[in-house]
C-alpha positions as CSV (number, residue, x, y, z in Angstrom):
1,X,314.0,201.6,26.3
2,X,314.6,198.8,23.7
3,X,312.4,196.5,25.8
4,X,309.5,199.1,25.8
5,X,309.8,199.9,22.2
6,X,309.7,196.1,21.1
7,X,306.5,195.3,23.2
8,X,304.8,198.5,22.0
9,X,304.8,197.3,18.3
10,X,303.4,193.5,19.3
11,X,299.7,194.5,19.7
12,X,299.7,196.4,16.4
13,X,301.0,193.6,14.6
14,X,298.5,191.0,16.0
15,X,295.7,193.3,15.1
16,X,297.0,193.3,11.5
17,X,297.3,189.7,11.4
18,X,293.8,189.0,12.6
19,X,292.2,191.4,10.3
20,X,293.8,189.6,7.3
21,X,292.1,186.3,8.0
22,X,289.2,185.4,5.4
23,X,285.5,185.0,6.7
24,X,282.4,183.0,5.1
25,X,280.5,185.3,2.6
26,X,276.7,185.5,2.7
27,X,276.5,183.4,-0.5
28,X,278.5,180.6,1.0
29,X,276.4,180.5,4.1
30,X,273.2,180.4,2.1
31,X,274.5,177.7,-0.1
32,X,275.4,175.6,2.9
33,X,272.0,176.1,4.4
34,X,270.2,175.0,1.1
35,X,272.3,171.9,0.9
36,X,271.7,171.1,4.7
37,X,268.0,171.7,3.9
38,X,267.9,169.2,1.1
39,X,269.8,166.6,3.1
40,X,267.3,167.0,6.0
41,X,264.2,167.0,3.9
42,X,265.3,163.7,2.1
43,X,265.9,162.2,5.6
44,X,262.6,163.3,6.8
45,X,260.7,161.8,3.7
46,X,262.5,158.4,4.2
47,X,261.7,158.5,7.9
48,X,257.9,159.5,7.2
49,X,257.6,156.4,4.6
50,X,259.1,154.0,7.2
51,X,256.6,155.2,9.8
52,X,253.7,155.0,7.4
53,X,254.8,151.4,6.3
54,X,255.2,150.5,10.0
55,X,251.7,151.8,10.8
56,X,250.1,149.9,7.8
57,X,251.8,146.8,8.8
58,X,250.5,147.1,12.5
59,X,247.0,147.7,11.0
60,X,247.1,144.8,8.9
61,X,248.2,142.5,11.6
62,X,245.5,143.9,13.7
63,X,242.7,143.2,11.0
64,X,244.1,139.7,10.7
65,X,243.9,139.1,14.2
66,X,240.2,140.4,14.2
67,X,239.3,138.2,11.3
68,X,241.0,135.2,12.7
69,X,239.3,135.6,16.2
70,X,235.9,135.7,14.5
71,X,236.7,132.5,12.5
72,X,237.8,130.7,15.6
73,X,234.5,131.5,17.3
74,X,232.6,129.9,14.4
75,X,234.7,126.8,14.5
76,X,234.2,126.3,18.2
77,X,230.6,126.9,18.0
78,X,228.1,124.0,18.3
79,X,226.1,125.2,15.5
80,X,225.8,128.2,13.1
81,X,223.1,130.1,11.4
82,X,223.1,131.4,8.0
83,X,223.4,135.3,7.9
84,X,225.7,138.2,8.0
85,X,226.9,140.0,11.1
86,X,229.2,143.1,11.3
87,X,230.4,145.7,13.6
88,X,233.4,147.3,15.0
89,X,236.3,145.7,16.8
90,X,236.2,146.5,20.6
91,X,240.0,145.8,21.0
92,X,240.9,147.9,17.8
93,X,238.2,150.4,17.1
94,X,239.6,151.4,13.7
95,X,238.9,147.8,12.5
96,X,235.5,146.9,11.0
97,X,234.7,143.3,10.7
98,X,232.1,141.1,9.0
99,X,231.2,137.6,9.4
100,X,229.0,135.7,6.9
101,X,227.7,132.2,6.9
102,X,226.6,130.9,3.6
103,X,224.9,127.6,2.6
104,X,225.2,125.9,-0.8
105,X,223.5,123.0,-2.3
106,X,225.8,120.3,-3.4
107,X,224.3,118.3,-6.2
108,X,226.9,115.4,-6.1
109,X,225.5,114.1,-2.8
110,X,222.3,116.1,-2.5
111,X,223.5,117.8,0.8
112,X,223.9,121.4,2.0
113,X,227.3,122.6,2.8
114,X,228.2,125.5,4.9
115,X,231.1,128.2,4.2
116,X,232.2,130.9,6.5
117,X,233.7,134.1,5.4
118,X,235.5,136.5,8.0
119,X,236.6,139.9,6.8
120,X,238.2,142.8,8.4
121,X,238.7,146.3,6.9
122,X,240.9,149.2,7.8
123,X,242.0,152.5,6.2
124,X,245.8,152.6,5.5
125,X,248.0,155.7,5.5
126,X,246.7,156.7,2.2
127,X,243.1,156.5,3.2
128,X,242.6,153.5,0.9
129,X,240.3,150.9,2.4
130,X,242.3,147.5,2.8
131,X,240.5,144.2,3.4
132,X,241.7,140.9,5.0
133,X,239.4,137.9,4.3
134,X,239.5,134.4,5.6
135,X,237.3,131.6,4.2
136,X,236.6,128.1,5.7
137,X,234.5,125.5,4.7
138,X,232.7,124.2,7.9
139,X,232.3,120.8,6.2
140,X,234.8,118.6,4.5
141,X,234.6,118.8,0.7
142,X,236.9,117.4,-2.1
143,X,238.4,119.5,-4.8
144,X,235.8,118.1,-7.3
145,X,233.0,119.0,-4.9
146,X,234.6,122.5,-4.4
147,X,234.8,123.2,-8.2
148,X,231.1,121.9,-8.4
149,X,230.0,124.3,-5.9
150,X,231.8,127.3,-7.3
151,X,230.3,126.6,-10.7
152,X,226.8,126.3,-9.2
153,X,227.2,129.7,-7.6
154,X,228.1,131.3,-11.0
155,X,225.1,129.7,-12.4
156,X,222.9,131.4,-9.7
157,X,224.5,134.7,-10.2
158,X,223.7,134.4,-14.0
159,X,220.3,133.1,-13.3
160,X,219.7,136.0,-10.8
161,X,220.9,138.8,-13.3
162,X,218.6,137.2,-16.0
163,X,215.6,137.5,-13.8
164,X,216.0,141.3,-13.2
165,X,215.4,144.1,-15.8
166,X,217.0,147.4,-15.0
167,X,215.0,149.8,-17.1
168,X,211.1,150.4,-17.7
169,X,212.0,150.1,-21.6
170,X,213.3,146.7,-21.0
171,X,210.4,145.7,-18.9
172,X,207.9,146.9,-21.5
173,X,209.8,144.9,-24.2
174,X,209.7,141.8,-22.0
175,X,206.1,142.1,-21.3
176,X,205.3,143.1,-24.9
177,X,203.5,146.3,-23.9
178,X,204.3,150.0,-24.0
179,X,205.9,152.1,-21.3
180,X,202.5,153.7,-20.2
181,X,201.2,150.2,-19.5
182,X,204.0,149.4,-17.2
183,X,203.6,152.7,-15.4
184,X,199.8,151.8,-15.0
185,X,200.9,148.4,-13.6
186,X,203.2,150.0,-11.0
187,X,200.4,152.3,-9.9
188,X,198.2,149.3,-9.6
189,X,200.6,147.4,-7.3
190,X,203.5,146.0,-9.6
191,X,206.5,145.5,-7.1
192,X,209.9,146.6,-8.0
193,X,213.2,146.6,-6.4
194,X,214.5,149.6,-4.3
195,X,216.5,150.7,-7.3
196,X,213.4,150.7,-9.4
197,X,214.4,147.4,-11.4
198,X,211.7,144.9,-12.6
199,X,211.4,141.3,-11.6
200,X,210.4,139.1,-14.5
201,X,208.3,137.0,-12.3
202,X,206.1,140.0,-11.2
203,X,205.8,141.0,-14.9
204,X,204.6,137.6,-15.8
205,X,201.8,137.7,-13.3
206,X,200.4,141.1,-14.6
207,X,200.9,139.8,-18.3
208,X,198.9,136.7,-17.7
209,X,196.3,138.4,-15.8
210,X,195.9,141.0,-18.7
211,X,197.2,143.8,-16.4
212,X,194.5,143.1,-13.7
213,X,195.7,140.5,-11.5
214,X,193.7,139.4,-8.5
215,X,194.6,140.0,-4.9
216,X,196.0,136.4,-4.6
217,X,198.0,136.9,-7.6
218,X,199.5,140.2,-6.4
219,X,200.5,138.3,-3.3
220,X,202.4,135.9,-5.4
221,X,205.0,138.6,-6.3
222,X,208.5,138.7,-5.0
223,X,209.9,142.0,-3.5
224,X,213.6,141.2,-2.8
225,X,216.5,139.5,-4.2
226,X,216.6,137.1,-1.3
227,X,213.3,135.7,-2.5
228,X,214.7,135.1,-5.8
229,X,217.6,133.3,-4.3
230,X,215.1,131.3,-2.4
231,X,213.5,130.2,-5.5
232,X,216.9,128.7,-6.7
233,X,216.7,126.6,-3.8
234,X,213.2,125.5,-4.6
235,X,214.3,124.7,-8.2
236,X,216.9,122.3,-6.7
237,X,214.5,120.8,-4.6
238,X,212.0,120.4,-7.4
239,X,214.7,118.5,-9.4
240,X,215.1,116.0,-6.5
241,X,211.3,115.6,-6.4
242,X,211.2,115.0,-10.3
243,X,213.5,112.1,-9.9
244,X,211.3,110.6,-7.2
245,X,208.2,111.3,-9.3
246,X,206.5,113.3,-6.6
247,X,203.3,115.5,-7.3
248,X,203.2,119.2,-6.5
249,X,200.1,119.7,-3.9
250,X,199.3,123.2,-5.3
251,X,198.8,122.4,-8.9
252,X,198.3,118.6,-8.6
253,X,200.9,117.9,-11.4
254,X,203.9,116.0,-11.3
255,X,207.1,118.2,-10.7
256,X,208.6,117.0,-14.0
257,X,205.4,118.3,-15.9
258,X,205.5,121.7,-14.2
259,X,208.8,122.7,-15.6
260,X,207.6,121.9,-19.2
261,X,204.7,124.4,-18.8
262,X,204.9,128.1,-19.0
263,X,203.5,130.7,-16.5
264,X,200.1,131.2,-18.3
265,X,199.3,127.6,-18.2
266,X,200.3,127.3,-14.6
267,X,198.0,130.2,-13.7
268,X,195.1,128.6,-15.6
269,X,195.6,125.4,-13.7
270,X,195.5,127.3,-10.4
271,X,192.3,129.1,-11.2
272,X,190.6,125.9,-12.3
273,X,191.6,124.3,-9.0
274,X,190.1,127.2,-7.1
275,X,186.8,126.8,-8.9
């Protein structure tokens, strides 16, 4: 009997002991979840930045590879032509490339030098355009010659900017006429740039002809910036011919005398020769 009585009290005591243990409250569970979420979000941010950095590095290496391959193609070519070529990489479609071959007149030795510029562009993880550029002179130049060429390029850019007038008011002031006259010249065939800017050379032609140039004089106008740049090369050639005392076959004057005359005098000489 004692044995049965003792065992009959044991389950009740165990139930009382179990019900007396403490459990997590709802506030404690929510706090733990918030802390865990903050830790996980921080880890995810770090992982995302590492992944973006790795992607940008891979794209940069791919762009460098594309630019280097294009440069190597130029270096192994037997000859190159001045101009610009561009396209999308077949190996890496997200990379856009451009290859430019430029020539420069080197006044020290009176020779033409060739420079190659290969670029590759890509968009990084922030959608910003990044550019890899490789430059190589296809002929050997000294530091002195390099500085001379760069200075010449700056002079050409300044000369080019000085030959173009952006607004019709500036064109009218340069030609010493009113805006309505410039508009009449445009209707009569005055050539401007695609953006509507004015070439000083074309304004000089209309100004010297009193606003009514002949067909031959209109054909002497320039229509592109490339033609202006070509005029720079002609100026350098003219300087060489001046030193040699050569005569211009069009005007019949020595080249050294042509630079001393203004546009009106040259047009008058051309008219006299046509007669």
